C-alpha positions in Angstrom: -30.8 -20.7 37.3 -29.5 -17.3 36.4 -26.9 -17.3 33.6 -23.5 -15.9 34.5 -22.4 -12.7 32.8 -19.7 -12.7 30.2 -17.3 -10.9 32.5 -17.9 -13.3 35.3 -17.4 -16.4 33.0 -14.1 -14.8 31.8 -12.6 -14.8 35.3 -14.1 -18.1 36.6 -14.3 -21.6 35.5 -12.5 -23.0 32.4 -12.2 -19.6 30.7 -10.8 -18.1 34.0 -8.2 -20.8 34.2 -7.1 -20.2 30.6 -7.0 -16.5 31.2 -4.8 -17.0 34.3 -2.5 -19.2 32.3 -2.1 -16.6 29.6 -1.5 -13.8 32.1 1.0 -15.9 33.9 2.9 -16.7 30.7 2.9 -13.1 29.6 4.2 -12.0 33.0 7.0 -14.5 32.8 8.1 -13.4 29.3 7.5 -9.7 30.0 11.1 -9.0 31.3 12.7 -10.7 28.3 10.4 -8.9 25.9 11.3 -5.5 27.5 15.0 -6.3 27.2 14.6 -7.4 23.6 12.7 -4.2 22.8 15.1 -1.8 24.6 18.4 -3.4 23.4 17.3 -5.1 20.2 14.3 -3.4 18.5 14.5 0.2 19.7 18.2 0.7 18.6 17.2 -0.4 15.1 14.4 2.1 14.8 16.5 4.8 16.4 19.3 4.1 13.9 16.8 4.3 11.1 15.6 7.7 12.5 19.1 8.9 12.7 19.9 7.8 9.1 17.1 10.0 7.8 18.6 13.2 9.3 21.7 15.3 8.9 23.3 14.2 12.2 26.8 15.4 13.1 27.1 15.0 16.9 23.8 16.9 17.2 20.6 16.3 15.4 20.1 18.4 12.2 17.3 18.7 9.6 15.6 15.7 8.2 17.0 14.9 4.7 15.2 11.7 3.8 17.1 9.3 1.6 20.0 11.7 0.9 22.4 9.8 3.2 21.6 6.6 1.4 21.9 8.3 -2.0 25.4 9.6 -1.0 26.4 6.0 -0.1 25.1 4.0 -3.0 23.9 6.6 -5.5 20.5 6.3 -7.1 20.4 2.7 -6.1 18.9 4.0 -2.8 15.8 5.2 -4.6 15.5 1.9 -6.6 15.7 -0.2 -3.4 13.2 2.0 -1.6 10.8 1.6 -4.6 11.3 -2.2 -4.5 10.7 -2.3 -0.8 7.4 -0.6 -1.3 6.4 -3.0 -4.1 7.6 -5.9 -1.8 5.3 -4.7 1.0 2.3 -4.7 -1.4 3.3 -8.1 -2.7 3.3 -9.3 1.0 -0.3 -8.1 1.2 -1.2 -10.5 -1.6 0.5 -13.4 0.1 -1.3 -12.7 3.4 -4.7 -12.6 1.6 -3.8 -15.8 -0.2 -3.0 -17.4 3.1 -6.2 -16.2 4.7 -8.2 -17.6 1.8 -6.5 -21.0 2.0 -7.1 -21.1 5.8 -10.8 -20.2 5.2 -11.2 -22.8 2.6 -9.5 -25.5 4.6 -11.7 -25.0 7.7 -14.8 -23.6 6.0 -14.6 -20.5 8.2 -16.3 -17.1 7.7 -13.6 -14.8 9.1 -14.7 -11.5 7.8 -15.7 -10.1 11.2 -12.0 -10.3 12.1 -11.3 -7.5 9.6 -12.5 -4.9 12.0 -10.2 -5.7 14.9 -7.4 -6.3 12.4 -7.8 -2.8 11.0 -7.9 -1.3 14.5 -4.7 -3.2 15.5 -3.0 -1.7 12.4 -4.2 1.8 13.5 -2.8 1.2 16.9 0.6 0.3 15.6 0.7 3.3 13.3 -0.5 5.5 16.2 2.4 4.2 18.4 5.0 5.0 15.7 3.4 8.4 15.3 3.8 9.1 19.0 7.3 7.8 18.9 8.2 10.0 15.9 6.9 13.1 17.7 8.2 12.2 21.2 11.8 11.3 20.2 12.9 14.8 19.1 11.5 16.3 22.3 13.4 13.7 24.4 16.6 14.2 22.5 16.4 18.0 23.0 16.7 17.5 26.8 20.5 17.4 26.3 20.3 21.1 25.1 17.9 22.2 27.8 20.1 20.9 30.7 23.2 22.9 29.6 24.2 25.3 32.3 22.0 23.6 34.9 22.9 21.4 37.8 22.3 17.9 36.5 20.3 15.4 38.5 17.5 13.0 38.4 14.9 15.6 39.4 16.0 18.0 36.7 15.9 15.2 34.1 12.5 13.9 35.3 11.1 17.4 35.0 12.4 17.9 31.5 11.2 14.4 30.5 7.7 15.1 31.8 7.7 18.4 29.9 8.9 16.6 26.7 6.2 13.9 27.0 3.5 16.6 27.5 4.6 18.7 24.5 2.0 20.2 22.2 2.5 17.5 19.5 3.4 14.6 21.8 0.5 14.4 24.3 -2.3 14.3 21.7 -0.4 11.6 19.8 -0.2 9.6 23.0 -3.9 10.0 23.7 -4.7 8.8 20.1 -2.5 5.8 20.7 -4.3 4.9 24.0 -7.7 5.4 22.4 -6.8 3.2 19.4 -5.3 0.5 21.8 -8.5 0.4 24.0 -10.7 0.4 20.9 -8.8 -2.4 19.3 -8.8 -4.6 22.4 -12.5 -3.9 23.0 -13.5 -4.7 19.4 -11.3 -7.8 19.5 -13.0 -9.2 22.6 -16.4 -8.4 21.1 -15.6 -10.2 17.8 -14.4 -13.2 19.8 -17.7 -13.3 21.6 -19.8 -12.9 18.4 -17.8 -15.5 16.4 -16.6 -18.3 18.6 -13.8 -19.9 16.7 -10.4 -21.0 18.0 -8.8 -19.4 15.0 -10.5 -16.1 15.6 -7.4 -14.4 17.0 -5.2 -15.8 14.3 -7.4 -14.3 11.6 -7.3 -11.0 13.5 -3.5 -11.1 13.4 -3.4 -12.0 9.7 -5.7 -9.1 8.8 -3.7 -6.7 11.0 -0.5 -7.8 9.3 -2.2 -7.4 5.9 -3.4 -3.8 6.7 0.0 -2.9 8.2 1.9 -4.2 5.1 -0.6 -2.3 2.9 -0.1 1.0 4.8 3.7 0.5 4.9 3.8 -0.2 1.1 1.7 2.8 0.2 3.6 5.0 2.6 7.0 3.9 1.4 6.1 4.4 -2.2 4.7 7.9 -1.5 7.8 8.7 0.5 10.1 7.4 -2.3 8.1 9.4 -5.0 8.5 12.5 -2.8 12.3 11.9 -2.5 12.7 11.3 -6.2 10.8 14.5 -7.0 13.1 16.4 -4.7 16.2 14.8 -6.3 14.9 15.8 -9.7 14.2 19.3 -8.6 17.7 19.8 -7.2 19.3 18.2 -10.3 17.3 20.3 -12.7 18.3 23.4 -10.8 21.9 22.4 -11.4 21.3 21.7 -15.1 21.6 17.9 -14.9 19.4 14.8 -15.1 19.7 12.3 -12.2 18.2 9.5 -14.4 16.5 7.8 -11.5 13.3 6.7 -13.3 15.1 5.1 -16.3 17.2 3.1 -13.8 14.2 2.0 -11.8 12.5 0.8 -15.0 15.6 -0.9 -16.3 16.4 -2.7 -13.1 12.7 -3.7 -12.6 12.5 -5.2 -16.0 15.8 -7.0 -15.4 14.5 -8.5 -12.2 11.3 -9.6 -13.9 13.3 -11.2 -16.7 15.6 -13.0 -14.3 12.6 -14.3 -12.4 10.9 -15.5 -15.6 14.1 -17.1 -16.7 14.5 -19.0 -13.5 11.0 -20.3 -13.7 11.6 -21.5 -17.2 14.8 -23.1 -16.2 13.1 -25.1 -13.4 10.3 -26.1 -15.8 12.8 -27.4 -18.3 13.6 -30.3 -15.9 10.0 -31.5 -16.0 9.6 -31.6 -19.8 8.9 -35.1 -21.2 10.4 -34.5 -24.7 13.9 -33.3 -25.7 12.4 -30.6 -27.9 10.4 -29.1 -25.0 13.5 -29.4 -22.7 15.8 -27.5 -25.1 13.1 -24.9 -26.0 12.6 -24.1 -22.3 16.3 -24.1 -21.7 17.1 -21.7 -24.6 14.3 -19.4 -23.6 15.5 -19.4 -20.0 19.0 -18.5 -21.1 17.8 -15.7 -23.3 15.7 -14.2 -20.5 18.6 -14.6 -18.0 21.1 -12.9 -20.3 18.6 -10.1 -21.0 17.8 -9.6 -17.3 21.5 -9.6 -16.4 22.2 -6.9 -19.1 19.4 -4.8 -17.7 20.5 -5.0 -14.1 24.2 -4.7 -15.2 24.2 -1.0 -14.5 23.9 -1.5 -10.8 27.7 -1.4 -10.3 27.8 1.8 -12.2 25.1 3.3 -10.1 27.0 2.3 -6.9 30.2 3.7 -8.4 28.5 7.1 -8.6 28.0 6.9 -4.8 30.6 7.1 -2.1 33.9 5.5 -3.3 34.6 4.4 0.3 31.4 2.2 0.2 32.5 0.5 -3.0 36.0 0.0 -1.8 34.8 -1.3 1.6 32.5 -3.8 -0.1 35.2 -5.0 -2.4 37.6 -5.6 0.6 34.9 -7.3 2.5 34.2 -9.6 -0.5 37.9 -10.5 -0.7 37.9 -11.2 3.1 34.8 -13.4 2.9 35.8 -15.3 -0.3 39.3 -15.9 1.0 38.2 -17.0 4.5 35.0 -19.1 4.4 35.9 -21.7 1.6 39.4 -22.3 3.0 38.0 -22.7 6.6 35.4 -25.2 5.5 37.8 -27.2 3.3 40.5 -27.5 6.0 37.9 -28.2 8.7 36.3 -31.0 6.9 39.7 -32.5 6.0 40.9 -32.3 9.6 37.6 -33.6 11.1 37.7 -36.7 8.9 41.3 -37.4 9.9 40.6 -36.9 13.6 37.5 -39.1 13.4 39.6 -42.1 12.6 40.6 -42.6 16.3 44.3 -42.3 15.5 46.9 -42.3 18.3 47.0 -38.8 19.8 43.8 -37.6 18.0 42.4 -36.2 21.3 45.5 -34.1 21.8 45.2 -32.7 18.2 41.6 -31.8 18.8 42.7 -29.7 21.7 45.5 -28.1 19.7 43.3 -27.2 16.8 40.7 -25.7 19.1 43.2 -23.6 21.1 43.2 -20.7 18.5 39.5 -20.3 18.8 39.6 -19.9 22.6 42.7 -17.6 22.5 41.8 -14.0 23.1 41.4 -12.5 19.6 43.2 -9.3 20.4 46.2 -11.2 21.8 46.5 -13.5 18.8 46.2 -10.5 16.5 49.0 -8.8 18.3 51.2 -11.8 18.0 50.4 -12.1 14.2 51.2 -8.4 13.9 54.7 -9.0 15.2 55.2 -12.1 13.1 54.2 -10.4 9.9 55.9 -7.1 10.6 57.7 -5.3 7.8 61.0 -5.5 9.7 63.7 -7.7 8.1 64.1 -9.4 11.5 60.4 -10.4 11.7 60.0 -14.2 12.0 58.2 -14.7 8.7 60.6 -12.4 6.8 63.6 -14.3 8.3 62.0 -17.6 7.1 61.6 -16.1 3.6 65.2 -15.0 3.6 66.2 -18.6 4.6 64.4 -19.8 1.5 66.1 -17.3 -0.7 63.0 -15.1 -1.1 62.9 -11.3 -0.6 61.3 -10.0 2.6 57.8 -8.5 2.4 56.0 -5.5 4.0 53.1 -7.8 4.9 50.6 -5.6 6.9 52.1 -2.5 5.3 51.8 -3.7 1.7 48.8 -2.2 -0.2 49.5 -4.1 -3.5 47.6 -7.2 -4.4 48.9 -10.7 -3.9 48.6 -11.7 -7.6 50.4 -8.5 -8.6 53.3 -9.3 -6.2 53.6 -12.8 -7.5 53.6 -11.6 -11.1 56.2 -9.0 -10.4 58.5 -11.6 -8.8 58.4 -13.6 -12.1 58.8 -10.4 -14.1 55.2 -10.3 -15.3 52.4 -7.7 -15.1 48.7 -8.2 -14.5 45.8 -5.7 -15.0 44.4 -3.9 -12.0 41.3 -6.0 -11.8 43.3 -9.2 -11.4 45.4 -7.8 -8.5 43.5 -9.7 -5.9 43.4 -8.8 -2.1 46.3 -6.9 -0.8 49.1 -8.7 1.0 48.0 -6.9 4.2 44.4 -8.4 3.8 46.0 -11.8 3.1 47.6 -11.8 6.5 44.2 -11.0 8.0 42.6 -13.8 6.1 45.3 -16.2 7.3 44.7 -15.1 10.9 40.9 -15.6 10.5 41.4 -19.1 9.0 43.9 -20.0 11.8 41.4 -18.8 14.4 38.2 -20.6 13.2 39.4 -23.8 11.6 39.5 -25.5 15.1 35.9 -24.4 15.9 34.6 -25.6 12.5 36.5 -28.9 12.9 34.8 -29.6 16.3 31.4 -28.9 14.7 32.2 -31.2 11.8 33.3 -33.9 14.3 29.9 -33.7 16.0 28.3 -34.1 12.6 30.4 -37.1 11.8 29.4 -38.7 15.1 25.7 -38.5 14.0 26.3 -40.5 10.8 25.2 -44.2 11.3 28.3 -46.4 11.0 26.1 -49.0 9.3 25.9 -46.9 6.1 29.7 -46.7 5.8 30.1 -50.5 6.5 27.4 -51.4 3.9 29.1 -49.2 1.3 32.5 -50.8 2.0 31.0 -54.3 1.7 29.6 -53.3 -1.7 33.1 -52.5 -2.8 33.1 -48.7 -2.4 36.4 -47.0 -2.0 37.2 -44.5 0.8 36.7 -41.6 -1.5 33.4 -43.0 -2.8 32.1 -43.4 0.8 33.1 -39.8 1.6 31.7 -38.4 -1.7 28.3 -40.2 -1.7 27.6 -40.8 2.0 29.7 -38.7 4.4 29.7 -35.4 2.6 25.9 -35.4 1.8 25.0 -36.3 5.4 27.3 -33.4 6.5 25.3 -30.9 4.4 23.4 -29.5 7.4 26.7 -28.8 9.2 28.2 -27.3 6.1 25.1 -25.1 5.6 25.3 -23.8 9.2 29.0 -23.1 9.1 28.9 -21.4 5.7 26.0 -19.2 6.9 27.6 -18.0 10.1 30.9 -17.7 8.3 29.6 -15.4 5.7 27.7 -13.3 8.2 30.8 -13.2 10.5 33.1 -12.0 7.8 30.8 -9.2 6.9 30.5 -8.2 10.6 34.2 -8.7 11.5 35.8 -5.7 13.2 38.0 -6.2 16.3 41.0 -8.1 14.9 40.9 -6.2 11.6 41.1 -2.9 13.5 44.2 -4.2 15.3 45.8 -5.2 12.0 44.9 -1.9 10.3 47.7 0.4 9.1 47.6 3.6 7.2 50.4 2.4 5.0 48.1 -0.3 3.6 46.2 2.6 2.0 42.7 1.4 3.1 43.1 -2.1 1.5 42.1 -3.7 4.8 39.2 -1.4 5.6 36.2 -3.6 5.4 32.6 -2.3 5.4 32.4 -2.5 9.2 35.6 -0.4 9.5 34.3 2.2 7.1 31.2 2.6 9.2 33.2 2.8 12.4 35.5 5.6 10.9 32.5 7.6 9.7 30.8 7.4 13.1 33.7 7.8 15.6 36.3 9.7 13.7 34.3 11.8 11.2 31.3 12.1 13.6 28.8 11.7 10.7 26.2 9.8 12.7 23.4 10.0 10.2 25.6 8.9 7.3 27.2 6.1 9.3 23.7 4.8 10.3 22.6 4.8 6.7 25.8 2.8 5.8 25.0 0.4 8.6 21.5 -0.3 7.0 23.2 -0.8 3.7 25.5 -3.4 5.3 22.4 -5.0 6.9 20.7 -5.2 3.5 23.8 -6.8 2.0 24.0 -9.4 4.8 20.3 -10.2 4.5 20.5 -10.6 0.7 23.5 -12.9 1.0 21.8 -14.9 3.7 18.7 -15.3 1.5 20.8 -16.3 -1.5 22.8 -18.8 0.5 19.6 -20.2 1.9 18.1 -20.5 -1.6 21.2 -22.2 -3.1 22.2 -24.5 -0.3 18.9 -24.8 1.7 17.3 -27.0 -1.0 20.3 -29.2 -1.1 20.6 -29.9 2.6 19.9 -33.5 3.6 18.6 -33.9 7.1 18.2 -37.7 6.9 
């Protein structure tokens, strides 16, 4: 009997059915993938492209990391250097994972290197085409000036842009790389029949991609640093970038070594070993902190608005999230007792969350007005206290309290402004009900038998809460704290309603600073760079929160 060809076997029989299932699945997820790319991934890469240019309404020259340098000073070059090192470290982790997988299954995956390399070339070729095509497409806006606008005119200019001298060859290279990578991938799958074949190809592709990104980012950073030194030397100054890179790098290494020694101290069998590891860890941690301690000074050399916006955002986050969680867990425990009218109180507490944010902000704006007849000021006068400016007061809360008692405090102890305190109060009022409902759901999942057994053993109500209820609510607390921190750093709409020029920028969070740069000052490139700085801060805080709380979460 004549043996069927590879192509015929691929479209018939068992392989044919699997192929049809895969194609059907890809067809179903294609619309969602397209939407995610157009409205999720593409805007991020476009914003990155904008941030690397001098962009004021119209696209200007490419200026590299200068927008980032303007925002955070030389820290931009330090972070870019660390990102390049991080990409190279990722290569090591991928290689380690491949070797573990190889050892576990006794595979010989080295043939998968070839399609993995070609997949990396395909991805880089796509970004090369994107980099050359985007300026041509953006220039269509200038070409249609003075012409009658319509779909036909736009289609003609778009076709011309995609066939430009630098764009069309880049597109052909991408198609050639794509076809070659697919063909080699299928060939390797035929030569080495292993169900983990494609997984190895993906891992090798990711490794090659991380290697190319790391090398490219380091080369780009070195080029930008050289340019910064050239400009500084022409002005007769020294930017001091390399000493800062070396100092912060050494500080990070010392902090990492100190953390490892701290963790190893817990495993020491003798008291001498424990104290030796602990003291060594403290020395390394202090040394690392001293070395990275100049980061605030580096940022201070950047845009003052960035530093002020970050400080205001930290005040907003620290004043909102802990208070929300504390009140929410207290109210949820009370409402969980099945008291008379508890269902009504659940609705009452949840109403602020479903109330339109702009409407509630407008009401708070009238309540906390600087007028003497404002409701809150009338209440203060009834108590014998002086009326306040509230949303128009730029001075810190601690400063105002100290002045009322005839005292003075240094500027660093001023705290958030009274205007920001009103915004914090509104945020707490809005989200306490939502957090309470989430905590109630968490309390409902705790087995009642645990509380009953503890009470039989003589545990008090506080002991039951401290040792049973609160630990079992740790997943809920972790979730609410995470979304709370991210939400406060992204908050915009209600803060914009509360904002007043008389508050002298003490309510301008990082999000508002970005908005003002983009829509009022029309500095699109600089605003995009600031947005990536904010994204980096949120990502860092998320990782820190996950590191601190993630290991303490008890899932039962």
